[in-house]
C-alpha positions as CSV (number, residue, x, y, z in Angstrom):
1,X,-41.3,270.3,162.0
2,X,-39.5,268.2,159.4
3,X,-35.9,267.3,160.2
4,X,-33.6,266.5,157.4
5,X,-31.3,263.6,158.0
6,X,-27.6,264.0,157.3
7,X,-28.0,262.0,154.1
8,X,-30.7,264.2,152.7
9,X,-29.6,267.7,153.9
10,X,-28.6,269.7,150.8
11,X,-26.0,271.8,152.6
12,X,-24.3,268.7,154.0
13,X,-24.3,267.1,150.5
14,X,-22.5,270.2,149.0
15,X,-19.9,270.2,151.8
16,X,-19.3,266.5,151.4
17,X,-18.8,266.9,147.7
18,X,-16.4,269.8,148.2
19,X,-14.3,267.8,150.7
20,X,-14.0,264.9,148.3
21,X,-12.8,267.2,145.5
22,X,-10.0,268.5,147.8
23,X,-7.0,266.7,146.5
24,X,-3.3,267.4,146.9
25,X,-0.4,265.3,146.0
26,X,1.5,267.0,148.8
27,X,-1.2,265.9,151.3
28,X,-0.8,262.3,150.1
29,X,3.0,262.5,150.6
30,X,2.6,264.1,154.0
31,X,0.2,261.5,155.3
32,X,2.2,258.6,153.8
33,X,5.4,259.9,155.4
34,X,3.7,260.3,158.8
35,X,2.2,256.8,158.6
36,X,5.4,255.3,159.9
37,X,6.2,255.5,163.7
38,X,10.0,256.0,163.1
39,X,9.4,258.9,160.8
40,X,6.9,260.4,163.3
41,X,9.6,260.1,166.0
42,X,12.1,261.8,163.7
43,X,9.7,264.6,163.1
44,X,9.1,264.8,166.9
45,X,12.8,265.0,167.6
46,X,13.3,267.7,165.1
47,X,10.4,269.7,166.5
48,X,11.9,269.4,170.0
49,X,15.5,270.0,169.2
50,X,15.5,272.1,166.1
51,X,18.1,271.4,163.3
52,X,20.0,268.2,163.9
53,X,22.7,266.2,162.1
54,X,21.9,262.8,160.7
55,X,23.9,261.1,163.4
56,X,22.0,263.0,166.1
57,X,18.7,262.0,164.6
58,X,19.9,258.3,164.2
59,X,21.1,258.0,167.8
60,X,17.9,257.0,169.6
61,X,17.0,254.3,167.0
62,X,18.1,250.7,167.0
63,X,18.7,250.6,163.2
64,X,21.5,251.1,160.7
65,X,22.4,254.5,159.2
66,X,21.3,253.3,155.8
67,X,17.8,252.5,157.2
68,X,17.6,255.9,158.9
69,X,18.7,257.5,155.6
70,X,15.8,255.9,153.8
71,X,13.4,257.4,156.3
72,X,15.0,260.8,156.0
73,X,14.9,260.6,152.2
74,X,11.2,259.9,152.3
75,X,10.6,262.8,154.7
76,X,12.6,265.0,152.3
77,X,10.6,263.8,149.3
78,X,7.5,264.7,151.3
79,X,8.9,268.2,151.9
80,X,8.6,267.7,155.6
81,X,12.3,268.2,156.3
82,X,15.1,270.1,154.5
83,X,18.8,269.3,154.4
84,X,21.7,271.6,154.7
85,X,25.2,270.4,154.1
86,X,28.1,271.9,156.0
87,X,31.3,270.2,155.1
88,X,30.7,266.5,155.6
89,X,27.8,266.9,158.1
90,X,24.2,266.9,156.9
91,X,21.8,269.0,159.1
92,X,18.1,268.5,158.9
93,X,15.3,270.8,159.9
94,X,11.5,270.8,159.8
95,X,9.5,272.5,157.0
96,X,6.2,273.8,158.3
97,X,4.1,274.3,155.2
98,X,3.1,270.6,154.4
99,X,2.1,270.1,158.1
100,X,0.0,273.2,157.9
101,X,-1.8,271.9,154.9
102,X,-2.4,268.6,156.6
103,X,-3.7,270.4,159.7
104,X,-6.1,272.4,157.6
105,X,-7.4,269.2,156.0
106,X,-7.9,267.6,159.4
107,X,-9.6,270.7,160.8
108,X,-12.0,270.8,157.8
109,X,-13.0,267.2,158.5
110,X,-13.3,267.9,162.2
111,X,-15.7,270.7,161.5
112,X,-17.6,268.4,159.1
113,X,-17.9,265.6,161.6
114,X,-18.8,267.9,164.4
115,X,-21.7,269.3,162.3
116,X,-22.7,265.8,161.4
117,X,-22.8,264.7,165.0
118,X,-24.7,267.9,166.1
119,X,-27.3,267.2,163.4
120,X,-27.6,263.6,164.4
121,X,-28.0,264.6,168.1
122,X,-30.8,267.1,167.1
123,X,-32.5,264.4,165.1
124,X,-32.4,261.9,167.9
125,X,-33.6,264.4,170.5
126,X,-36.5,265.5,168.3
127,X,-37.4,261.9,167.6
128,X,-37.3,261.0,171.3
129,X,-39.4,264.1,172.1
130,X,-42.0,263.1,169.5
131,X,-42.1,259.6,170.8
132,X,-42.7,260.9,174.4
133,X,-45.5,263.1,173.1
134,X,-47.1,260.1,171.4
135,X,-46.7,257.9,174.5
136,X,-48.3,260.6,176.7
137,X,-51.2,261.2,174.3
138,X,-51.9,257.4,174.1
139,X,-52.5,257.3,177.9
């Protein structure tokens, strides 16, 4: 039985090529926006509370309103939040679609790496079995 290593297996090479081709500017903006802990906390607060005013979102952070506004603007540019103005109050809420795309991307790589690890485990187990057979036949 000949086992193909992950580097030489044709199906894995095709999958890897397809994953590299997957490109989305929205995905780049989403991951860039989520790379900052303050922005992740803002997203978490919106997820927990629903729509909030800018002042409500700024309250737990030890930073100025202009600094929070910069974070909010970046989240808006990434289409992760939307703004609704009622009088002088700005309310923000989450937008699900960009996060869904990011989740799909992560899931694709999760499946890919799980398959890679399964293949590697089979390779190691087959190699160990073959070595055991060789050791027992040498005795």
